N, C-alpha and C positions, 0 to 999 in steps of 0.2 A: 369542704366536705361535700358540697352539692354536686360538684363535677365528678367526684369519686362515686357518689351514689348513682348518678346518671350513667356513667360508664359501666358500673357493676350491673345495672339493670339491662343495659344493652348486651353485655356478655352473657348474662343469664338467659336472655331470650334466644341467643344464638347457640347455646350450649347443647342443644339436642341435635343429633345427626340429621334428622328429617328437616328441621328448620334451617340448618346450615346449608343443606342441599337446595332447599327452596330459594334461599337468598343468593346462593352462588349461581343458580340457574337464572334468576332475574337479573343479576349483574351481567351475566354473559349475553342474555337475549334482549334485555331492555324492558319488555313486559311480556306477560303470559296470561292466558285465560285459565280459569280453574279446571275446566275439563281436560285440558292438555296436561296440567300438573298432575291430575289424578291418574291419567293413563301412564304417564312417565314414571311416577313414583309407585304405582300399583297399590294405592291406599284407598280405603273406603272414604266416601265423601265426608262423613262425620269426623273421621280422624284428621283429614286434611283441613277441614274447617277449624278444628281446634288449634292446629298449628298456625294457620293463617291469622286467627284471632289473637294469639299470643304475639305474633310479629306486628300486627296492627297496633295492639295495645302498647307495645314498646316503641312505637313510632318509626319502625324500621321499614315498613311497606305501607302503601296506600293503594286503594282499589277504585276503579271506576266502572260503571255499568255501560255496556254497549249492547243494546237490545236485551236479549235474555242472558248474555254472558257477563261475567265480572272479570276484568283484567287487573292484574296486580303489577306494580313496579316498585323499585326501591325508592325510598323517600329521603334517605340520608346519604350524602356523599362519603362521609367518614366510614360507612359500612363497606363501600367499595375499596377504600384504602386498607381497611382491616383485612378484607378478603385477598387483596394483593399480597399482603404479608403472609397470610396463611397458606395460600396456594401459589 
């Protein structure tokens, strides 16, 4: 049951179109800074932060600070495999 719970949480985190778009973009680009995501998605910073937090909490993405910018990248290889199936 633990594996089912883990996979359900992963799918739940990806179930929003904005989060799915963020993850697909990271899979395609490798990593991306928050300001570029904000411009591309045309979202307010607070809205984007909420979505990024949900993806971080689910263990899907991880961030690293470079100067004043935070860059995000995918953390789980199985997310890329899932995106290959979806897209």
